Backbone as a ProteinNet text record, in pm:
[ID]
protein_1_A
[PRIMARY]
MDESRQPAGAGAVLRKLVPPPALCGFLLLLALMFAVSYGVGAAYGPVAPGMHGTRTGSGGGGTVPHGDSGGMGGMSGMHG
[TERTIARY]
1169.6	1150.9	1219.3	1127	1146.1	1236.6	1420.1	1465	1476.9	1430.7	1424.4	1337.9	1266.5	1183.7	1248.4	1338.1	1401.5	1513.1	1505.5	1582.1	1740.4	1808.3	1928.9	2010.6	1986.8	2092.4	2037.4	2163	2153.5	2095.2	2119.7	2064.9	1916.5	1835.9	1687.7	1643.8	1698.8	1646	1644.1	1772.3	1785.3	1681.1	1677	1580.2	1417.8	1391.8	1249.7	1234.7	1349.1	1336.6	1344.7	1437.7	1432	1329.7	1263	1135.7	1186.9	1093.1	1112.2	1205.2	1277.5	1304.7	1231	1099.8	987.9	967	942	924.7	995.1	1135.9	1244.8	1231.3	1219.9	1259.1	1116.9	954	895	915.7	948.1	992.8	1070.8	1161.2	1296.2	1215.1	1154.9	1087	1020.9	934.4	838.3	950.7	1032.5	1121.6	1154.1	1215.6	1271.4	1166.5	1060.2	953.8	931.9	894.8	874.8	968.9	1117.1	1194.5	1223.4	1162.7	1199.2	1066.8	901.8	868.8	868.7	915.7	965.2	1052.6	1161.4	1224.4	1170.5	1088	1010.3	920.4	855.1	785.5	863.9	953.6	1035.2	1097.3	1137.3	1211.1	1137.1	971.6	860.3	784.3	767.4	699.6	578.6	490.1	324.4	270.8	160.7	76.6	-23.8	-42.1	-172.1	-124.5	-189.4	-153.4	-185.7	-104	-116.8	-80.2	-36.7	-23.1	130.2	169.9	287.2	316.6	468.7	467.1	452	455	429.2	529	513.9	602.6	647	752.3	765.7	848.5	835.9	855.2	740.1	779.2	660.2	649.7	542.6	503.5	342.2	362.2	188.6	135.5	20.6	-90.9	-145.6	-112.8	-177.1	-315.9	-347.8	-500.1	-554.6	-662	-742.1	-836.8	-806.6	-912.2	-1044.4	-1140.5	-1264.3	-1324	-1252.1	-1336	-1298.1	-1258.7	-1216.6	-1117.7	-1169.7	-1074.6	-975.3	-960.4	-870.3	-872.4	-1025.2	-1056.9	-1058.6	-1033.5	-1012.6	-1155.4	-1240.4	-1389	-1431.5	-1405.1	-1451.9	-1364	-1235.7	-1099	-1025.6	-1053.9	-961.9	-868.7	-959.8	-897	-785.2	-782.8	-680.4	-554.4	-442.2	-312.8	-229.7	-117.5	-29.4	81.7
772.6	920.7	1031.2	1025.7	1119	1068.4	1074.9	1005.9	1109.2	1240.5	1263.2	1260.7	1150	1108.1	971	929.5	818.2	882.8	776.8	815.9	856.2	949.4	973	836	773.7	675.3	607.4	564.9	520.2	605.7	752.9	815.7	827.5	798.5	838	742.3	594.4	496.2	485.9	561.3	526.5	665.7	764.3	825.5	790.8	705.2	645.3	533.6	511.4	386.8	425.5	527.3	588.8	674.2	659.7	687.3	869.2	928.5	1075	1096.7	1219	1290	1250.8	1307.2	1325.5	1208.3	1125.7	1009	924.8	917.5	875.1	960.4	1078.3	1162.3	1104.9	1082.9	1070.1	911.7	838.6	692.2	698.2	782.2	812.5	852.5	942.5	1025.8	906.9	837	743	635.7	634.6	502	533.2	685.7	729.8	780.5	813.2	800.7	668.6	549.7	449.5	398.7	418.3	372.8	443.3	596.2	665.5	626.5	578.8	562.9	413.6	336.5	190.4	183.3	301	302.5	345	481.9	519.6	412.4	372.9	270.4	166	103.4	-15.2	86.7	170.3	233.7	261.4	303.8	314.2	181.5	104.7	-17.7	4.1	-78.7	-127.3	4.1	65.5	163.5	135.9	38.9	32.4	-69.6	-35.2	-90.5	-267	-373.1	-507.2	-522.1	-484.6	-506.7	-612.4	-725.1	-804.6	-861	-862.2	-935.7	-1098	-1184.6	-1330.7	-1387.2	-1473.9	-1556.5	-1723	-1740.7	-1836.3	-1982.6	-2052.2	-2203.4	-2254.7	-2355.1	-2475.1	-2386.3	-2307.5	-2279.8	-2287.9	-2303.3	-2328.5	-2188.9	-2223.8	-2105.5	-2003.4	-1883.8	-1802.9	-1803	-1716.1	-1700.9	-1584.4	-1608.2	-1471.1	-1425	-1299.7	-1207.3	-1194.3	-1203.2	-1189.1	-1296.6	-1385.1	-1513.9	-1496	-1392.5	-1358.5	-1469.5	-1547.7	-1666.9	-1624.2	-1450.5	-1401.7	-1409.9	-1414.1	-1418.7	-1554	-1663.2	-1829	-1900	-1822.9	-1867.9	-1993.2	-1991.6	-2132.6	-2247.6	-2215.4	-2322.2	-2289.4	-2250	-2187.5	-2308.2	-2453.7	-2563.6	-2636.9	-2579.9	-2673.2	-2626.5	-2703.1	-2666.8	-2685.3	-2619.8	-2646.9	-2571
-5679.1	-5731.1	-5626.2	-5546.3	-5406.9	-5300.4	-5288.1	-5226.5	-5089	-5060.5	-4940.5	-4856.1	-4825.2	-4765.9	-4649.9	-4713.1	-4657.9	-4545.5	-4418.8	-4310	-4345.9	-4272.1	-4334.3	-4293.9	-4214	-4130.8	-4018.5	-3951.8	-3788.7	-3703.3	-3733.3	-3639	-3621.3	-3726.7	-3767.4	-3697.1	-3688.6	-3642.1	-3496.5	-3467	-3301.5	-3266.4	-3293.7	-3281.1	-3225.5	-3366	-3303.9	-3220.2	-3212.1	-3118.8	-2910.6	-2922.5	-2772	-2723.1	-2635.5	-2610	-2580.8	-2566.2	-2549.6	-2410.1	-2387.1	-2279.7	-2166.9	-2183.4	-2081.1	-2025.4	-2084.9	-2045.8	-1953.9	-2006.7	-1902.1	-1789.6	-1765.7	-1665.9	-1579.2	-1630.5	-1555.2	-1502.5	-1567.2	-1496.5	-1379	-1420.4	-1313	-1202.5	-1212.6	-1084.9	-1017.8	-1054.7	-1015.2	-946.5	-1020.2	-919.5	-827.5	-815.6	-701.6	-598.4	-632.3	-518.3	-455.3	-551.9	-523.2	-369.4	-407.6	-363.6	-187	-217.9	-97.7	6.5	-53	-13.2	80.7	-24.3	66.3	151.3	148.7	268.7	389.3	365.6	483.7	568	482.9	516.8	597.5	530.1	601.1	753.8	772.3	861.3	988.4	957.9	1039.3	1123.2	1015.2	1058.1	1004.1	1085.8	1049.7	1121.4	1050.4	1081.5	1172.1	1203.6	1284.3	1428.3	1528.1	1627.4	1661.7	1683.1	1671.3	1541.7	1421.1	1322.1	1355.8	1288.9	1310.2	1206.2	1148.4	1007	1096.2	948.9	964.7	1020.7	1117.6	1162.6	1074.1	1064.4	1026.9	1085.6	1074.5	1185.5	1248.8	1309.9	1401.3	1517.5	1574.5	1694.6	1696.4	1814.6	1806	1739.5	1722.1	1682.2	1755.6	1774.8	1867	1887.3	1992.1	1992	1891	1838	1757.4	1885.7	1860.7	1931.3	1889.9	2025.7	1951	1879.5	1873.3	1795.4	1641.7	1606.8	1469.2	1428.7	1323.9	1243.8	1147.8	1131.7	1050.4	880.9	821.8	728.7	669.8	760.6	690	688.6	711.9	653.9	757.8	884	939.2	980.9	928.9	894.5	984.9	1102.7	1211.4	1286.8	1260.1	1296.2	1231.9	1101.5	1052.1	1008.9	1058.1	1077.1	946.9	922.8	786.8	787.4
[MASK]
++++++++++++++++++++++++++++++++++++++++++++++++++++++++++++++++++++++++++++++++

C-alpha cells in the first residue's frame, strides 16, 4: 500500500549502520588522550620513589624492606 516508508536503497541502510559522527569524534579523542598519557607516563617513568620494573631472569631474590612480604601472605620463602 504505502511504498514511501521503505528505504531508498543502499544509502539508507549504510546510514543506519554507521555510528553518528559525534560518537566517532569522541572515540578518536579518547584514543588520542590515551596515547598521549601513555607516552608521557613512559617518558617520565615511575611516580613514586623506590618503584622499579619487574626483573626477569634467574637472580637471587632481593631483600624486602621492613619485613614486608610484598603482599604474598607469608609465602616469602617460596621460589619460583
